[in-house]
All heavy atoms as a GROMACS GRO file, in nm:
protein
  585
    1MET      N    1   0.084  -0.117   0.000
    1MET     CA    2   0.000   0.000   0.000
    1MET      C    3   0.089   0.124   0.000
    1MET      O    4   0.169   0.144   0.091
    1MET     CB    5  -0.089  -0.004   0.124
    1MET     CG    6  -0.173   0.118   0.142
    1MET     SD    7  -0.276   0.092   0.288
    1MET     CE    8  -0.403   0.204   0.249
    2PRO      N    9   0.077   0.210  -0.102
    2PRO     CA   10   0.163   0.328  -0.109
    2PRO      C   11   0.122   0.432  -0.005
    2PRO      O   12   0.006   0.445   0.030
    2PRO     CB   13   0.141   0.379  -0.250
    2PRO     CG   14   0.010   0.325  -0.292
    2PRO     CD   15  -0.008   0.196  -0.217
    3ILE      N   16   0.220   0.504   0.041
    3ILE     CA   17   0.195   0.613   0.135
    3ILE      C   18   0.154   0.736   0.055
    3ILE      O   19   0.224   0.777  -0.038
    3ILE     CB   20   0.321   0.644   0.219
    3ILE    CG1   21   0.357   0.522   0.302
    3ILE    CG2   22   0.298   0.766   0.306
    3ILE    CD1   23   0.487   0.536   0.377
    4GLN      N   24   0.039   0.794   0.092
    4GLN     CA   25  -0.008   0.914   0.022
    4GLN      C   26   0.022   1.036   0.106
    4GLN      O   27   0.002   1.036   0.227
    4GLN     CB   28  -0.158   0.905  -0.004
    4GLN     CG   29  -0.195   0.795  -0.099
    4GLN     CD   30  -0.343   0.796  -0.129
    4GLN    OE1   31  -0.418   0.876  -0.077
    4GLN    NE2   32  -0.386   0.706  -0.215
    5ARG      N   33   0.067   1.141   0.041
    5ARG     CA   34   0.096   1.263   0.114
    5ARG      C   35  -0.036   1.334   0.147
    5ARG      O   36  -0.138   1.312   0.083
    5ARG     CB   37   0.187   1.355   0.033
    5ARG     CG   38   0.127   1.406  -0.094
    5ARG     CD   39   0.230   1.489  -0.172
    5ARG     NE   40   0.175   1.531  -0.297
    5ARG     CZ   41   0.119   1.650  -0.318
    5ARG    NH1   42   0.112   1.737  -0.222
    5ARG    NH2   43   0.070   1.681  -0.435
    6SER      N   44  -0.028   1.419   0.245
    6SER     CA   45  -0.146   1.494   0.287
    6SER      C   46  -0.189   1.588   0.175
    6SER      O   47  -0.107   1.649   0.107
    6SER     CB   48  -0.114   1.574   0.412
    6SER     OG   49  -0.216   1.666   0.438
    7ALA      N   50  -0.318   1.602   0.158
    7ALA     CA   51  -0.371   1.691   0.055
    7ALA      C   52  -0.374   1.836   0.103
    7ALA      O   53  -0.402   1.926   0.025
    7ALA     CB   54  -0.509   1.646   0.014
    8GLY      N   55  -0.345   1.860   0.231
    8GLY     CA   56  -0.355   1.994   0.288
    8GLY      C   57  -0.276   2.100   0.214
    8GLY      O   58  -0.326   2.209   0.184
    9ALA      N   59  -0.151   2.072   0.183
    9ALA     CA   60  -0.067   2.169   0.113
    9ALA      C   61  -0.118   2.193  -0.028
    9ALA      O   62  -0.121   2.307  -0.076
    9ALA     CB   63   0.078   2.121   0.110
   10GLU      N   64  -0.159   2.088  -0.095
   10GLU     CA   65  -0.213   2.102  -0.230
   10GLU      C   66  -0.343   2.182  -0.228
   10GLU      O   67  -0.364   2.269  -0.313
   10GLU     CB   68  -0.238   1.965  -0.292
   10GLU     CG   69  -0.293   1.974  -0.433
   10GLU     CD   70  -0.324   1.839  -0.494
   10GLU    OE1   71  -0.325   1.737  -0.422
   10GLU    OE2   72  -0.349   1.836  -0.616
   11ILE      N   73  -0.428   2.156  -0.130
   11ILE     CA   74  -0.554   2.229  -0.120
   11ILE      C   75  -0.526   2.378  -0.099
   11ILE      O   76  -0.590   2.463  -0.162
   11ILE     CB   77  -0.641   2.170  -0.006
   11ILE    CG1   78  -0.690   2.030  -0.046
   11ILE    CG2   79  -0.759   2.262   0.026
   11ILE    CD1   80  -0.755   1.953   0.068
   12ARG      N   81  -0.433   2.411  -0.012
   12ARG     CA   82  -0.397   2.551   0.014
   12ARG      C   83  -0.353   2.619  -0.116
   12ARG      O   84  -0.396   2.729  -0.147
   12ARG     CB   85  -0.288   2.557   0.120
   12ARG     CG   86  -0.228   2.690   0.144
   12ARG     CD   87  -0.312   2.801   0.205
   12ARG     NE   88  -0.427   2.765   0.282
   12ARG     CZ   89  -0.545   2.828   0.278
   12ARG    NH1   90  -0.564   2.930   0.198
   12ARG    NH2   91  -0.644   2.791   0.353
   13GLN      N   92  -0.267   2.555  -0.194
   13GLN     CA   93  -0.220   2.613  -0.320
   13GLN      C   94  -0.335   2.631  -0.419
   13GLN      O   95  -0.342   2.732  -0.489
   13GLN     CB   96  -0.112   2.524  -0.383
   13GLN     CG   97   0.018   2.527  -0.308
   13GLN     CD   98   0.118   2.430  -0.368
   13GLN    OE1   99   0.082   2.336  -0.439
   13GLN    NE2  100   0.246   2.451  -0.339
   14LEU      N  101  -0.423   2.534  -0.424
   14LEU     CA  102  -0.536   2.543  -0.516
   14LEU      C  103  -0.632   2.654  -0.475
   14LEU      O  104  -0.685   2.726  -0.561
   14LEU     CB  105  -0.609   2.408  -0.524
   14LEU     CG  106  -0.530   2.297  -0.592
   14LEU    CD1  107  -0.597   2.163  -0.569
   14LEU    CD2  108  -0.514   2.326  -0.741
   15ILE      N  109  -0.654   2.672  -0.346
   15ILE     CA  110  -0.740   2.780  -0.298
   15ILE      C  111  -0.679   2.915  -0.334
   15ILE      O  112  -0.749   3.007  -0.375
   15ILE     CB  113  -0.768   2.766  -0.147
   15ILE    CG1  114  -0.860   2.646  -0.124
   15ILE    CG2  115  -0.829   2.893  -0.091
   15ILE    CD1  116  -0.883   2.612   0.022
   16GLU      N  117  -0.548   2.927  -0.321
   16GLU     CA  118  -0.481   3.051  -0.361
   16GLU      C  119  -0.498   3.076  -0.511
   16GLU      O  120  -0.514   3.190  -0.555
   16GLU     CB  121  -0.333   3.045  -0.324
   16GLU     CG  122  -0.308   3.054  -0.176
   16GLU     CD  123  -0.163   3.031  -0.138
   16GLU    OE1  124  -0.076   3.027  -0.227
   16GLU    OE2  125  -0.137   3.016  -0.016
   17ALA      N  126  -0.498   2.969  -0.590
   17ALA     CA  127  -0.514   2.983  -0.735
   17ALA      C  128  -0.654   3.026  -0.775
   17ALA      O  129  -0.676   3.074  -0.886
   17ALA     CB  130  -0.478   2.851  -0.804
   18LEU      N  131  -0.751   3.015  -0.683
   18LEU     CA  132  -0.887   3.058  -0.714
   18LEU      C  133  -0.897   3.208  -0.737
   18LEU      O  134  -0.994   3.256  -0.793
   18LEU     CB  135  -0.984   3.015  -0.603
   18LEU     CG  136  -1.003   2.866  -0.585
   18LEU    CD1  137  -1.094   2.839  -0.466
   18LEU    CD2  138  -1.057   2.801  -0.711
   19ASN      N  139  -0.796   3.283  -0.694
   19ASN     CA  140  -0.794   3.427  -0.715
   19ASN      C  141  -0.699   3.467  -0.828
   19ASN      O  142  -0.672   3.585  -0.846
   19ASN     CB  143  -0.758   3.501  -0.586
   19ASN     CG  144  -0.791   3.647  -0.593
   19ASN    OD1  145  -0.894   3.685  -0.646
   19ASN    ND2  146  -0.705   3.730  -0.540
   20ALA      N  147  -0.652   3.372  -0.902
   20ALA     CA  148  -0.558   3.400  -1.011
   20ALA      C  149  -0.626   3.482  -1.121
   20ALA      O  150  -0.743   3.459  -1.152
   20ALA     CB  151  -0.504   3.270  -1.070
   21PRO      N  152  -0.553   3.577  -1.178
   21PRO     CA  153  -0.611   3.655  -1.288
   21PRO      C  154  -0.628   3.571  -1.416
   21PRO      O  155  -0.708   3.604  -1.502
   21PRO     CB  156  -0.511   3.768  -1.308
   21PRO     CG  157  -0.384   3.720  -1.250
   21PRO     CD  158  -0.420   3.621  -1.142
   22ASP      N  159  -0.556   3.462  -1.422
   22ASP     CA  160  -0.560   3.373  -1.538
   22ASP      C  161  -0.680   3.277  -1.525
   22ASP      O  162  -0.687   3.197  -1.432
   22ASP     CB  163  -0.428   3.294  -1.545
   22ASP     CG  164  -0.424   3.191  -1.654
   22ASP    OD1  165  -0.503   3.201  -1.750
   22ASP    OD2  166  -0.341   3.099  -1.642
   23ASP      N  167  -0.775   3.288  -1.618
   23ASP     CA  168  -0.895   3.204  -1.614
   23ASP      C  169  -0.863   3.055  -1.614
   23ASP      O  170  -0.927   2.977  -1.544
   23ASP     CB  171  -0.987   3.234  -1.733
   23ASP     CG  172  -1.053   3.370  -1.723
   23ASP    OD1  173  -1.060   3.426  -1.611
   23ASP    OD2  174  -1.100   3.420  -1.826
   24THR      N  175  -0.766   3.016  -1.693
   24THR     CA  176  -0.730   2.875  -1.704
   24THR      C  177  -0.680   2.821  -1.570
   24THR      O  178  -0.721   2.713  -1.526
   24THR     CB  179  -0.624   2.852  -1.813
   24THR    OG1  180  -0.673   2.903  -1.936
   24THR    CG2  181  -0.588   2.706  -1.828
   25ARG      N  182  -0.594   2.896  -1.506
   25ARG     CA  183  -0.540   2.853  -1.376
   25ARG      C  184  -0.652   2.845  -1.272
   25ARG      O  185  -0.660   2.750  -1.195
   25ARG     CB  186  -0.432   2.950  -1.329
   25ARG     CG  187  -0.367   2.907  -1.202
   25ARG     CD  188  -0.245   2.991  -1.170
   25ARG     NE  189  -0.189   2.948  -1.044
   25ARG     CZ  190  -0.149   3.030  -0.949
   25ARG    NH1  191  -0.152   3.160  -0.968
   25ARG    NH2  192  -0.102   2.984  -0.837
   26ARG      N  193  -0.739   2.943  -1.273
   26ARG     CA  194  -0.850   2.946  -1.177
   26ARG      C  195  -0.945   2.828  -1.200
   26ARG      O  196  -0.982   2.758  -1.106
   26ARG     CB  197  -0.923   3.080  -1.189
   26ARG     CG  198  -1.020   3.107  -1.078
   26ARG     CD  199  -1.076   3.248  -1.080
   26ARG     NE  200  -1.127   3.290  -1.208
   26ARG     CZ  201  -1.068   3.377  -1.290
   26ARG    NH1  202  -0.954   3.433  -1.254
   26ARG    NH2  203  -1.122   3.410  -1.404
   27GLU      N  204  -0.983   2.804  -1.325
   27GLU     CA  205  -1.076   2.694  -1.354
   27GLU      C  206  -1.013   2.557  -1.331
   27GLU      O  207  -1.082   2.462  -1.292
   27GLU     CB  208  -1.129   2.706  -1.497
   27GLU     CG  209  -1.216   2.830  -1.517
   27GLU     CD  210  -1.332   2.839  -1.418
   27GLU    OE1  211  -1.399   2.738  -1.391
   27GLU    OE2  212  -1.355   2.950  -1.366
   28THR      N  213  -0.883   2.548  -1.352
   28THR     CA  214  -0.812   2.423  -1.321
   28THR      C  215  -0.816   2.396  -1.172
   28THR      O  216  -0.837   2.282  -1.129
   28THR     CB  217  -0.666   2.430  -1.370
   28THR    OG1  218  -0.667   2.450  -1.512
   28THR    CG2  219  -0.588   2.305  -1.336
   29ALA      N  220  -0.799   2.502  -1.092
   29ALA     CA  221  -0.805   2.486  -0.946
   29ALA      C  222  -0.945   2.443  -0.902
   29ALA      O  223  -0.959   2.356  -0.815
   29ALA     CB  224  -0.764   2.617  -0.878
   30VAL      N  225  -1.049   2.502  -0.960
   30VAL     CA  226  -1.186   2.463  -0.928
   30VAL      C  227  -1.205   2.314  -0.959
   30VAL      O  228  -1.258   2.239  -0.876
   30VAL     CB  229  -1.289   2.548  -1.006
   30VAL    CG1  230  -1.428   2.489  -0.995
   30VAL    CG2  231  -1.288   2.692  -0.959
   31ALA      N  232  -1.162   2.271  -1.075
   31ALA     CA  233  -1.179   2.131  -1.116
   31ALA      C  234  -1.102   2.037  -1.023
   31ALA      O  235  -1.154   1.932  -0.982
   31ALA     CB  236  -1.134   2.112  -1.260
   32ARG      N  237  -0.980   2.073  -0.990
   32ARG     CA  238  -0.897   1.987  -0.906
   32ARG      C  239  -0.955   1.978  -0.764
   32ARG      O  240  -0.961   1.870  -0.704
   32ARG     CB  241  -0.753   2.038  -0.903
   32ARG     CG  242  -0.660   1.957  -0.820
   32ARG     CD  243  -0.640   1.817  -0.878
   32ARG     NE  244  -0.561   1.739  -0.785
   32ARG     CZ  245  -0.598   1.620  -0.736
   32ARG    NH1  246  -0.708   1.563  -0.776
   32ARG    NH2  247  -0.523   1.558  -0.650
   33LEU      N  248  -1.002   2.092  -0.711
   33LEU     CA  249  -1.063   2.091  -0.578
   33LEU      C  250  -1.191   2.007  -0.578
   33LEU      O  251  -1.220   1.938  -0.482
   33LEU     CB  252  -1.092   2.234  -0.531
   33LEU     CG  253  -0.969   2.311  -0.486
   33LEU    CD1  254  -0.998   2.460  -0.481
   33LEU    CD2  255  -0.919   2.262  -0.351
   34ALA      N  256  -1.266   2.013  -0.686
   34ALA     CA  257  -1.387   1.931  -0.697
   34ALA      C  258  -1.353   1.782  -0.694
   34ALA      O  259  -1.426   1.702  -0.634
   34ALA     CB  260  -1.464   1.967  -0.823
   35VAL      N  261  -1.243   1.745  -0.756
   35VAL     CA  262  -1.198   1.606  -0.755
   35VAL      C  263  -1.153   1.565  -0.614
   35VAL      O  264  -1.183   1.455  -0.568
   35VAL     CB  265  -1.084   1.584  -0.857
   35VAL    CG1  266  -1.017   1.449  -0.838
   35VAL    CG2  267  -1.137   1.598  -0.998
   36ILE      N  268  -1.085   1.655  -0.545
   36ILE     CA  269  -1.041   1.628  -0.408
   36ILE      C  270  -1.163   1.609  -0.318
   36ILE      O  271  -1.164   1.528  -0.228
   36ILE     CB  272  -0.949   1.739  -0.356
   36ILE    CG1  273  -0.815   1.735  -0.431
   36ILE    CG2  274  -0.926   1.727  -0.205
   36ILE    CD1  275  -0.724   1.852  -0.403
   37GLY      N  276  -1.267   1.686  -0.347
   37GLY     CA  277  -1.397   1.667  -0.284
   37GLY      C  278  -1.406   1.707  -0.139
   37GLY      O  279  -1.355   1.812  -0.098
   38PRO      N  280  -1.472   1.625  -0.058
   38PRO     CA  281  -1.501   1.660   0.081
   38PRO      C  282  -1.379   1.696   0.165
   38PRO      O  283  -1.390   1.771   0.261
   38PRO     CB  284  -1.567   1.533   0.136
   38PRO     CG  285  -1.628   1.468   0.017
   38PRO     CD  286  -1.533   1.498  -0.097
   39ARG      N  287  -1.263   1.646   0.128
   39ARG     CA  288  -1.142   1.681   0.203
   39ARG      C  289  -1.109   1.829   0.192
   39ARG      O  290  -1.041   1.884   0.278
   39ARG     CB  291  -1.022   1.599   0.155
   39ARG     CG  292  -1.035   1.451   0.187
   39ARG     CD  293  -0.917   1.374   0.134
   39ARG     NE  294  -0.919   1.380  -0.012
   39ARG     CZ  295  -0.816   1.352  -0.091
   39ARG    NH1  296  -0.701   1.316  -0.038
   39ARG    NH2  297  -0.827   1.357  -0.221
   40ALA      N  298  -1.158   1.897   0.088
   40ALA     CA  299  -1.129   2.038   0.066
   40ALA      C  300  -1.235   2.131   0.125
   40ALA      O  301  -1.212   2.252   0.138
   40ALA     CB  302  -1.115   2.066  -0.083
   41VAL      N  303  -1.349   2.078   0.162
   41VAL     CA  304  -1.463   2.161   0.201
   41VAL      C  305  -1.431   2.250   0.321
   41VAL      O  306  -1.461   2.370   0.320
   41VAL     CB  307  -1.588   2.075   0.227
   41VAL    CG1  308  -1.700   2.158   0.289
   41VAL    CG2  309  -1.635   2.012   0.097
   42GLU      N  310  -1.374   2.195   0.427
   42GLU     CA  311  -1.347   2.274   0.547
   42GLU      C  312  -1.260   2.395   0.516
   42GLU      O  313  -1.289   2.506   0.560
   42GLU     CB  314  -1.276   2.188   0.651
   42GLU     CG  315  -1.346   2.154   0.778
   42GLU     CD  316  -1.470   2.229   0.818
   42GLU    OE1  317  -1.458   2.342   0.866
   42GLU    OE2  318  -1.580   2.176   0.807
   43GLN      N  319  -1.153   2.375   0.439
   43GLN     CA  320  -1.064   2.488   0.406
   43GLN      C  321  -1.134   2.589   0.317
   43GLN      O  322  -1.116   2.708   0.332
   43GLN     CB  323  -0.935   2.438   0.342
   43GLN     CG  324  -0.843   2.372   0.443
   43GLN     CD  325  -0.713   2.327   0.380
   43GLN    OE1  326  -0.705   2.305   0.260
   43GLN    NE2  327  -0.611   2.313   0.461
   44LEU      N  328  -1.217   2.542   0.225
   44LEU     CA  329  -1.293   2.634   0.139
   44LEU      C  330  -1.389   2.718   0.222
   44LEU      O  331  -1.400   2.840   0.201
   44LEU     CB  332  -1.369   2.556   0.032
   44LEU     CG  333  -1.285   2.495  -0.078
   44LEU    CD1  334  -1.364   2.390  -0.154
   44LEU    CD2  335  -1.235   2.604  -0.173
   45LEU      N  336  -1.456   2.656   0.316
   45LEU     CA  337  -1.551   2.727   0.402
   45LEU      C  338  -1.479   2.829   0.491
   45LEU      O  339  -1.531   2.938   0.514
   45LEU     CB  340  -1.631   2.629   0.488
   45LEU     CG  341  -1.727   2.538   0.412
   45LEU    CD1  342  -1.790   2.437   0.506
   45LEU    CD2  343  -1.833   2.619   0.339
   46GLN      N  344  -1.363   2.795   0.539
   46GLN     CA  345  -1.286   2.887   0.622
   46GLN      C  346  -1.237   3.006   0.540
   46GLN      O  347  -1.231   3.118   0.590
   46GLN     CB  348  -1.167   2.816   0.685
   46GLN     CG  349  -1.205   2.720   0.795
   46GLN     CD  350  -1.087   2.641   0.846
   46GLN    OE1  351  -0.973   2.661   0.803
   46GLN    NE2  352  -1.112   2.548   0.937
   47GLU      N  353  -1.201   2.984   0.417
   47GLU     CA  354  -1.147   3.089   0.330
   47GLU      C  355  -1.256   3.183   0.280
   47GLU      O  356  -1.231   3.301   0.255
   47GLU     CB  357  -1.076   3.023   0.212
   47GLU     CG  358  -1.003   3.117   0.121
   47GLU     CD  359  -0.880   3.179   0.186
   47GLU    OE1  360  -0.821   3.119   0.276
   47GLU    OE2  361  -0.844   3.290   0.144
   48PHE      N  362  -1.376   3.134   0.264
   48PHE     CA  363  -1.483   3.209   0.197
   48PHE      C  364  -1.510   3.349   0.253
   48PHE      O  365  -1.517   3.445   0.176
   48PHE     CB  366  -1.612   3.127   0.196
   48PHE     CG  367  -1.723   3.193   0.120
   48PHE    CD1  368  -1.726   3.186  -0.019
   48PHE    CD2  369  -1.822   3.263   0.185
   48PHE    CE1  370  -1.826   3.248  -0.091
   48PHE    CE2  371  -1.924   3.324   0.114
   48PHE     CZ  372  -1.926   3.318  -0.024
   49PRO      N  373  -1.528   3.368   0.384
   49PRO     CA  374  -1.565   3.500   0.434
   49PRO      C  375  -1.468   3.613   0.400
   49PRO      O  376  -1.510   3.725   0.374
   49PRO     CB  377  -1.573   3.481   0.586
   49PRO     CG  378  -1.592   3.335   0.606
   49PRO     CD  379  -1.521   3.269   0.492
   50ALA      N  380  -1.339   3.584   0.398
   50ALA     CA  381  -1.239   3.688   0.373
   50ALA      C  382  -1.192   3.692   0.227
   50ALA      O  383  -1.111   3.777   0.191
   50ALA     CB  384  -1.118   3.666   0.464
   51ALA      N  385  -1.243   3.606   0.146
   51ALA     CA  386  -1.197   3.596   0.007
   51ALA      C  387  -1.248   3.714  -0.077
   51ALA      O  388  -1.360   3.760  -0.057
   51ALA     CB  389  -1.244   3.465  -0.055
   52PRO      N  390  -1.165   3.761  -0.171
   52PRO     CA  391  -1.212   3.865  -0.263
   52PRO      C  392  -1.319   3.808  -0.357
   52PRO      O  393  -1.336   3.686  -0.367
   52PRO     CB  394  -1.086   3.903  -0.341
   52PRO     CG  395  -0.983   3.801  -0.311
   52PRO     CD  396  -1.027   3.724  -0.191
   53GLY      N  397  -1.391   3.896  -0.424
   53GLY     CA  398  -1.505   3.857  -0.507
   53GLY      C  399  -1.481   3.744  -0.604
   53GLY      O  400  -1.560   3.651  -0.614
   54ARG      N  401  -1.371   3.752  -0.678
   54ARG     CA  402  -1.341   3.647  -0.777
   54ARG      C  403  -1.324   3.512  -0.709
   54ARG      O  404  -1.373   3.412  -0.756
   54ARG     CB  405  -1.215   3.685  -0.854
   54ARG     CG  406  -1.179   3.587  -0.962
   54ARG     CD  407  -1.048   3.618  -1.030
   54ARG     NE  408  -1.012   3.758  -1.014
   54ARG     CZ  409  -0.934   3.826  -1.094
   54ARG    NH1  410  -0.882   3.768  -1.198
   54ARG    NH2  411  -0.904   3.952  -1.073
   55SER      N  412  -1.255   3.513  -0.596
   55SER     CA  413  -1.234   3.388  -0.522
   55SER      C  414  -1.364   3.336  -0.464
   55SER      O  415  -1.388   3.215  -0.463
   55SER     CB  416  -1.134   3.410  -0.408
   55SER     OG  417  -1.006   3.430  -0.457
   56ARG      N  418  -1.448   3.425  -0.414
   56ARG     CA  419  -1.575   3.383  -0.356
   56ARG      C  420  -1.660   3.310  -0.460
   56ARG      O  421  -1.719   3.205  -0.432
   56ARG     CB  422  -1.651   3.504  -0.300
   56ARG     CG  423  -1.588   3.559  -0.174
   56ARG     CD  424  -1.654   3.689  -0.132
   56ARG     NE  425  -1.790   3.672  -0.088
   56ARG     CZ  426  -1.829   3.661   0.038
   56ARG    NH1  427  -1.739   3.668   0.134
   56ARG    NH2  428  -1.956   3.646   0.070
   57ALA      N  429  -1.665   3.365  -0.579
   57ALA     CA  430  -1.742   3.299  -0.686
   57ALA      C  431  -1.684   3.162  -0.719
   57ALA      O  432  -1.758   3.065  -0.737
   57ALA     CB  433  -1.745   3.388  -0.810
   58ALA      N  434  -1.553   3.154  -0.726
   58ALA     CA  435  -1.488   3.026  -0.756
   58ALA      C  436  -1.509   2.926  -0.643
   58ALA      O  437  -1.530   2.806  -0.668
   58ALA     CB  438  -1.338   3.048  -0.782
   59ILE      N  439  -1.505   2.974  -0.519
   59ILE     CA  440  -1.529   2.885  -0.405
   59ILE      C  441  -1.671   2.830  -0.410
   59ILE      O  442  -1.694   2.711  -0.390
   59ILE     CB  443  -1.500   2.958  -0.271
   59ILE    CG1  444  -1.350   2.980  -0.254
   59ILE    CG2  445  -1.557   2.878  -0.153
   59ILE    CD1  446  -1.313   3.070  -0.138
   60LEU      N  447  -1.767   2.916  -0.440
   60LEU     CA  448  -1.906   2.871  -0.450
   60LEU      C  449  -1.924   2.768  -0.562
   60LEU      O  450  -1.994   2.668  -0.544
   60LEU     CB  451  -2.000   2.989  -0.471
   60LEU     CG  452  -2.021   3.078  -0.349
   60LEU    CD1  453  -2.100   3.202  -0.388
   60LEU    CD2  454  -2.089   3.002  -0.237
   61ARG      N  455  -1.858   2.790  -0.677
   61ARG     CA  456  -1.866   2.693  -0.786
   61ARG      C  457  -1.805   2.560  -0.744
   61ARG      O  458  -1.856   2.452  -0.777
   61ARG     CB  459  -1.797   2.747  -0.911
   61ARG     CG  460  -1.876   2.851  -0.984
   61ARG     CD  461  -1.828   2.878  -1.126
   61ARG     NE  462  -1.685   2.872  -1.148
   61ARG     CZ  463  -1.601   2.976  -1.128
   61ARG    NH1  464  -1.648   3.090  -1.086
   61ARG    NH2  465  -1.474   2.963  -1.154
   62THR      N  466  -1.694   2.567  -0.672
   62THR     CA  467  -1.627   2.446  -0.626
   62THR      C  468  -1.714   2.369  -0.527
   62THR      O  469  -1.731   2.248  -0.537
   62THR     CB  470  -1.491   2.480  -0.560
   62THR    OG1  471  -1.412   2.554  -0.653
   62THR    CG2  472  -1.417   2.355  -0.518
   63LEU      N  473  -1.770   2.443  -0.430
   63LEU     CA  474  -1.857   2.378  -0.332
   63LEU      C  475  -1.979   2.316  -0.398
   63LEU      O  476  -2.024   2.208  -0.360
   63LEU     CB  477  -1.898   2.479  -0.224
   63LEU     CG  478  -1.787   2.524  -0.131
   63LEU    CD1  479  -1.832   2.642  -0.046
   63LEU    CD2  480  -1.737   2.410  -0.044
   64GLU      N  481  -2.034   2.383  -0.498
   64GLU     CA  482  -2.147   2.328  -0.572
   64GLU      C  483  -2.109   2.197  -0.640
   64GLU      O  484  -2.184   2.099  -0.637
   64GLU     CB  485  -2.198   2.428  -0.675
   64GLU     CG  486  -2.314   2.377  -0.755
   64GLU     CD  487  -2.361   2.476  -0.861
   64GLU    OE1  488  -2.283   2.563  -0.902
   64GLU    OE2  489  -2.477   2.464  -0.903
   65ALA      N  490  -1.991   2.195  -0.701
   65ALA     CA  491  -1.945   2.074  -0.770
   65ALA      C  492  -1.922   1.959  -0.673
   65ALA      O  493  -1.947   1.843  -0.706
   65ALA     CB  494  -1.818   2.104  -0.849
   66ILE      N  495  -1.876   1.991  -0.552
   66ILE     CA  496  -1.851   1.887  -0.452
   66ILE      C  497  -1.983   1.832  -0.398
   66ILE      O  498  -1.997   1.713  -0.376
   66ILE     CB  499  -1.761   1.941  -0.338
   66ILE    CG1  500  -1.621   1.973  -0.393
   66ILE    CG2  501  -1.752   1.839  -0.224
   66ILE    CD1  502  -1.532   2.047  -0.296
   67GLY      N  503  -2.079   1.921  -0.378
   67GLY     CA  504  -2.210   1.878  -0.332
   67GLY      C  505  -2.217   1.837  -0.186
   67GLY      O  506  -2.298   1.753  -0.148
   68ASP      N  507  -2.134   1.896  -0.103
   68ASP     CA  508  -2.131   1.864   0.040
   68ASP      C  509  -2.232   1.951   0.114
   68ASP      O  510  -2.239   2.072   0.093
   68ASP     CB  511  -1.990   1.889   0.094
   68ASP     CG  512  -1.970   1.831   0.232
   68ASP    OD1  513  -2.034   1.880   0.326
   68ASP    OD2  514  -1.889   1.738   0.245
   69ALA      N  515  -2.310   1.891   0.202
   69ALA     CA  516  -2.414   1.963   0.276
   69ALA      C  517  -2.359   2.074   0.365
   69ALA      O  518  -2.429   2.169   0.396
   69ALA     CB  519  -2.495   1.865   0.360
   70ARG      N  520  -2.232   2.064   0.404
   70ARG     CA  521  -2.172   2.168   0.489
   70ARG      C  522  -2.169   2.303   0.418
   70ARG      O  523  -2.158   2.407   0.482
   70ARG     CB  524  -2.030   2.130   0.530
   70ARG     CG  525  -2.025   2.009   0.622
   70ARG     CD  526  -1.884   1.968   0.650
   70ARG     NE  527  -1.827   1.901   0.532
   70ARG     CZ  528  -1.703   1.859   0.523
   70ARG    NH1  529  -1.618   1.878   0.623
   70ARG    NH2  530  -1.660   1.798   0.415
   71ALA      N  531  -2.180   2.306   0.288
   71ALA     CA  532  -2.172   2.430   0.212
   71ALA      C  533  -2.306   2.502   0.201
   71ALA      O  534  -2.310   2.617   0.156
   71ALA     CB  535  -2.119   2.400   0.072
   72LEU      N  536  -2.413   2.442   0.243
   72LEU     CA  537  -2.545   2.502   0.226
   72LEU      C  538  -2.558   2.637   0.296
   72LEU      O  539  -2.612   2.732   0.238
   72LEU     CB  540  -2.654   2.407   0.277
   72LEU     CG  541  -2.681   2.287   0.189
   72LEU    CD1  542  -2.782   2.195   0.256
   72LEU    CD2  543  -2.728   2.328   0.052
   73ALA      N  544  -2.511   2.650   0.417
   73ALA     CA  545  -2.522   2.776   0.490
   73ALA      C  546  -2.448   2.888   0.419
   73ALA      O  547  -2.501   3.000   0.405
   73ALA     CB  548  -2.469   2.760   0.633
   74VAL      N  549  -2.329   2.860   0.370
   74VAL     CA  550  -2.251   2.960   0.297
   74VAL      C  551  -2.321   2.999   0.167
   74VAL      O  552  -2.329   3.117   0.132
   74VAL     CB  553  -2.108   2.908   0.270
   74VAL    CG1  554  -2.034   2.998   0.176
   74VAL    CG2  555  -2.032   2.894   0.400
   75ALA      N  556  -2.373   2.902   0.098
   75ALA     CA  557  -2.441   2.929  -0.030
   75ALA      C  558  -2.566   3.015  -0.007
   75ALA      O  559  -2.591   3.109  -0.082
   75ALA     CB  560  -2.477   2.798  -0.097
   76ARG      N  561  -2.642   2.984   0.096
   76ARG     CA  562  -2.761   3.063   0.126
   76ARG      C  563  -2.724   3.206   0.163
   76ARG      O  564  -2.792   3.300   0.125
   76ARG     CB  565  -2.839   2.999   0.240
   76ARG     CG  566  -2.916   2.877   0.198
   76ARG     CD  567  -3.003   2.826   0.310
   76ARG     NE  568  -3.068   2.703   0.271
   76ARG     CZ  569  -3.065   2.592   0.340
   76ARG    NH1  570  -3.001   2.587   0.457
   76ARG    NH2  571  -3.126   2.484   0.297
   77GLU      N  572  -2.619   3.220   0.242
   77GLU     CA  573  -2.574   3.351   0.285
   77GLU      C  574  -2.524   3.436   0.168
   77GLU      O  575  -2.545   3.557   0.165
   77GLU     CB  576  -2.462   3.334   0.387
   77GLU     CG  577  -2.433   3.454   0.470
   77GLU     CD  578  -2.328   3.421   0.576
   77GLU    OE1  579  -2.354   3.331   0.659
   77GLU    OE2  580  -2.220   3.483   0.572
   78ALA      N  581  -2.460   3.372   0.073
   78ALA     CA  582  -2.404   3.443  -0.042
   78ALA      C  583  -2.516   3.491  -0.132
   78ALA      O  584  -2.509   3.588  -0.198
   78ALA     CB  585  -2.308   3.354  -0.119
   0.00000   0.00000   0.00000
C-alpha cells in the first residue's frame, strides 16, 4: 500500500489559485478541488468570508461541484 501525502498543502495552493487573474489557472483549481472533494470543504468554508469577489465565486462553484451539505449555509448567505 503506497503512502499518500497529505492533501492539505495542495488544497492551500489550489485555494490561492482561485484568485488567479488567469482564467485557465482558476478553472483548473476549481476542477482539481472538486476532484479532491469533501477533504477540501473545510478549508474552502474557512477561506470564503475573507476571500475577494473572484475567489468567492470560484469557491461557490467548487462547493457546488462537490455537493457537500456543509456548504449550504454559505451558499444561502451568499
